[in-house]
N, C-alpha and C positions, 0 to 999 in steps of 0.2 A: 343174561347177558353182563350185568354189572357186579356179578358175585366177585370176579375176578378182576376188578376194576382196576387194581394197583397195577395188575400186568399188562392189562390191555389198554391203558392209557400211554402210547409210545410217544415218539417223536411227531410233534403236531405242528403242522405247518400250513398257516393261514394262506388262501390264494389271494395274490395282489394282482392287478392288473396296472403295471407300468405305463405311462404314456409320456408325451412330452408337449409344451406348448412354447410357441415362439413369442419371444418377446424383443422387438427391436430386432437386431442384429444376433442377440444370444437366444440359446436354446434352454428353456427352464424345465427340469425334469418334474414332472408330476408324480405323486405316489398316490395310489388309490387303496383305500382301505374300506374294508367291509364292516357294516354295524348290522346287528340283528335284534329285534325286539318283538313286542308284541302289541296289540292295541285294544282299549277299552272301549273306546268308539271312535268314528272317523275324526272328530277333531283333534284327538291325541296325535294321530299320525299326521295330520295338516301342520299341527303345530312344531312337532319334531322336523318335520321337512323344511320349515321355516328357519329353525334353528341351525340345521345343516347348511342351508344356504348361506346364512349369514357368517357361519364358521368358514365356508369356504372362500367368501369375499375377503375375511381376515387372513386366510392362509390359502393364497392361490396356487401353493405347490402340493396341496392335499386335495383329493376328490374324495368324496364319502358315497358310498352305494349303499342304502337303506334297504332293509328287508324288514318285513313285518311276517311273523311265524305264529298264527293265531290257532293251530290246531297241535295239540300235543307237544308244545313247545320244548320243554327239557328234554324229551325223548329224542326230538330233532336235533338238538345242540349235542347232546352226549353221543349220538351217533356221528355226528361230524366230527366232533373231536376224535373219536376212535378212527375215523377216514380220514383225517388228515386235510378236512375242507371246512374247519370250523372259521366263524368271523374272526376278525381281528379284535373288535369290541363286542361285547353283548350284555343284554340285560340278564342278571343274576336275582331270582327272588330269593330272600332270605331264609326261606323254607328249605330250599335245595343247596343252599352255600357250604354247609359243612362237608357234604361229600366230595364237591368239586375242590375246595380249600385244601380238604387231606390229601388228595391224590395228586397235588402238585401240577395241575393242569392250568392253573392262572398265574398271570405274572404279579409279584409284590409290587406294589405302588410306593413304598415308603421311600426310595432312594430318588423318584421323581418328584415328591412333594417338596417345594420350597417354602420359606416363613411367610411369603407373601400370600401364599394359597389359604394362608389362616385355616388349618384343619380344626382347631380348636372352636371354629365357629359351628361345627356339625353338632348334633343332638349327640352326647357321647355314647347312648344305650344303641344307636343305630350305627355309629362306628365298629363298637365292639362285635357288632353281630357279623362282621364282615371280617374279623382278626382270626387268624389262626396262628398259635405258636409265636404269638408276638408280632406277627406281620400282618400288613393291612393288604387285602386282596380285593376291596371293592369301595366304591365310595356312593352313598345313598342319593338316589336323585330326588326320591321324596319319601313320604311317610303317612300312614293313614292310623287312628285311632278308632275304637268304637265309642259312640256316645248314645245315649237315650234320645230319641226323636218321638215327638208327640203331638197329636193333633189337638190344638188348642181349642177349637168348636166342640169337641168331644168334650174336653176337660171342663169346659164352661156347662155344658148341659148336664154333667155329673157332679157339678158343684164343687170342682176339684179346683183350687186357687193356685197351686205351685206344683212343680213336678216332684216326685218321690225322691226322697234323699237316701232312704236305706231300702234295702230290698224286702222288707216285712210291710213298708209303705209302699211298694210297687204292688206287692201281692193285693193289699187292701184296695188300693186304687182300680187295679185290675177287675176286682168284683164289682166296683161301682160302673166300671167302663164296658162290662160284657152285658150286651142287651138284645132282647128280640123286638127291634123296631116296629115290625107289622103285626105282632102278636101272633104268628103262625105255629108257635112252639119250636121254632128255630133260632140259633143265635145268629144275628147279622154281623154285629160288631163285638170282637173278642177284646178283653182288655189290652192282650200283650201277644205279640208275635214272635214266635222262637224259631231259632236256626239250631237244629241239634247236630251241630258239628264239632269235632274237637278244635278247631280253629276259633270257634266262637266261645266254648266253654272251659279251656284252659285255665283262665282267671277264676272260675269258679270251682274248680279242682283245688286251686291253690289258697282259697280263701279261708278254709279251715285249718291250713297246714299240710295239706296233700301236697304231693308232686307228680309229675308227670312222668318223668324218669329217675333212674339211680345214677350214681357215680359212673356206672359201667355202661349207660346207654339203653338198660332194658327198661321196659314199662312198669310203672308203679302206681298208675291212677285208681286201680281198684282197692287199694289201702283205705281202712275206715275213715281217715280225714279227708280223703279225695272223694268220697261219696257223699258226704255232708252236702256240700253246695251243689252236686248234681241231682240229688234227691229233691232239692227245693225246686228245681226245673219239672221234673217228673211229677210232683205233687201238684203242682200249678197245673199241669197238663191234664193229669188224669183225675186227681180228686176234687180239684176245685173248678175244672172246666173254665177258667177264664184266659186261657192261653192256646195259640194255635199255631200250627206249621203252615208255612205257605201252600203246600200242596193240598191241605184240609180246605181252603177255601178259594181253589183255583188260580193261585198267584204263584209267580216263579221264585220271588224273594221278598223279603222283609218290607222293603220300601213299597213295593207295588202293592202289598196287603193295605199298607197305611194309607195310599193314595187312592186306593178303591174303596176305603171306609170298612174294611173287613179287620182291621185292628186298629186300636187308638194309640198303641205305644209300639215300638219296636227299638231294637239295638243294632245300629249300623253304622257305615263309615261317613266320611266327608263326603265320597261318590255321589251320596244321596241327594245333596243339597242341589247341584246342577241339575239331576234328574227330576226333582220336584218342580223346579222352575220352568222345566221344558214341557214334561208331561202332566202335571197337575198345577199349574200356575194357579188355581184361586184357592188352592190349599193353603190354610194358617197354621204352618208347623213352628214348633219349638224345639230346642236342643237344651239337653242338660247333661252333667257328667254321670255315667252309669253310677246307679245306687250303691252304696256301699253294701258289702255283704260280710258278716260275721264283724261289723265294725271297721272293715278293712276297705281303702279304695281300690278298684282293680276295672282293668280292662285290656283290650288286646292292641298289640302294635304290629302293622304289615309293613315292609320296605322292600325296596329293590334297588339294586345298586348296578353301576356301570362297572365293569369287569374287563379285563386285558386277555386275549389268549395267550399263554406263555410262550407259545412257539411262533407268534407272530413274527414275521421278519421286517415288521415296520413300527417298531415299538414306540419311537419318539413321535411319529405321527398320531399312533392310537393313543398316547399320553395327552399330546396337545387336544385330541378332540374330547376326551375324557374330562379333562381340566377344564375345557370351554363350557360343555354342558352342566358341571356341578360347581364351577365358579359363581360370584353373584348375578352377574349379568344373565348368563343361561339360565340360572336356576328361577330366576325372578322371572323371565319370559315363559319358563316352563309352567310356573306354579300360578299363574293368572287364572288359569281355567277352573279353579277349586275343587277339582277330583280328588287332589290328594295336596297335603302340606308340603312346604318346602322343607329339605333335611337342614340348611342353614337357620339357625336361629335369628341372624341378622335380616334375612329375607322374610321369615315369617312375621317379624316386629314390622318392617318395612311396609309389608304387604297388608299389615292390620288384621291379621288372621287371630291373634291375639286378644282383638278387642271388638271383633265382629260378632255379635250375640250369637248368631248360628254356628260361628266355627270355634268360638272360645272353648267350649267344652273339649273338643277335639285335641285343642292345642295343650290345655292344661293336662289331659290324660297322658300326655307323652312322658310326664316325670315318673309315674309309676307304672306303666302299661308292661304287659308280659309280652316281650317279643316273640312272634310265632315262629320259634327255631327251638331244637330239642336236639342236636346231634342227625348224625347220618340216618339214623333208623326212624326217624320221624314219619317219612311216608308209610311204613309198614305199620307203625303206631296208629297212625290216624285211620287208615283204612279198617283194622279192627275196630277201634273204638266206634267209629261211626256206625259200622254195620249192628253191632250190638246195641249201643244207645238207642238207635232209632225203636229197635226190637223191645227194650224196656220201656220206652215211651208210650209205645204201642200197647203195653200191657201183656205182651207175649210172654215176658218172665220178668220175675224180680229182678232190680237195678243190681243190686250186689250180685246175683248170679251172671247177670249178663255182662259186668265189667270185669268179672273174674274170668269167664270165657274169653272175651277181647284181649286181656293181659295175658293169658298163658298161650293163646294162639299167637299174640304178636312176639312173645318172648321166644317161642318155639321157632317161629322163621327165623328172628334175629341170630338166634342160637346157631341154626344150621346154614346161614349166609356165612356167619364168620367162621365156622368150622370149613366150609369148602373154600373160603379165603386162604387160609393158613395152613389147611392140610399139606 
């Protein structure tokens, strides 16, 4: 559907439901705007609805209809953009942003931003991720990085006194932490839980000077320097047998592995902290920055922005909502749940995330994190990488061959997609 996206994204008109409100003898026109997003847990939806109610009290002439889309979110948004029924304001993941920014379906926000909004307060790398050809199209509502999360009790039992600072130390510690607790010949606790996904492994590709894409947007992760960091993951899984995937131990994700005692270390995001408090309240965890690889600090950063539909008929009302949600007051209220970090540095400091022992490593990682974004072809690249990397991890083929296949298939799909758009 989207190979001819530049042609099919035509005039987009958001549905608005005008109304009126009586105020004494005067009739006040009420503008209704629509906001769409997703929710990672029920608390997130409740918090956003509370923020919206506060916004409506401050702006009685604006009503916000909030809709959550939890299944195939971006497919729904793209379809509604084409069908002229897109919301006025919606969430946009940094991963998907390049496509929509390129095809002119978002309203540039530069002319709405005033000095008192203090754009410089945002983490620069997060803002840059929503810029295209010098214009800003989204304001990040929050962000997450990855950090090492470990079981303090398991560390103590293994005689490990501090978290690993280098990947070599992580691999050595994982050996000590991989144990058969009941003597039945099967590993009960792996030293390290891994997530074999490109979204988690891109910084490993870059650790030895590798690159994910070239200047033309084609995949380049299979080059020799890109394979070195990935080979460390494969070796730990296959050669050392000190790492496991969640599916190997009956878990759905890394932090569940840690909580169940199936892994002693994982690399996860700040969303894990509330999860552990709610699900495994007796687990004593610690966090640390991701160990350096080849002497380089590395992690990933994920962010979501509020963006405005370019064809909304209520641009001023839409901007007021975006502004409220991303100014200090709104962002502070949003960030208190601890699922992600506030995109404004002043709010991050005010809420103490940069001092909190559990959150500090996530905050520090923002300075050097690789943003999870690599042009409009990233969905194609991700799919091909994930399929072949898991194959290499399982020993079905050598890593170099698997990655070569993934890169060639991805680039062939990218070529034909570009060919069909431009022919």
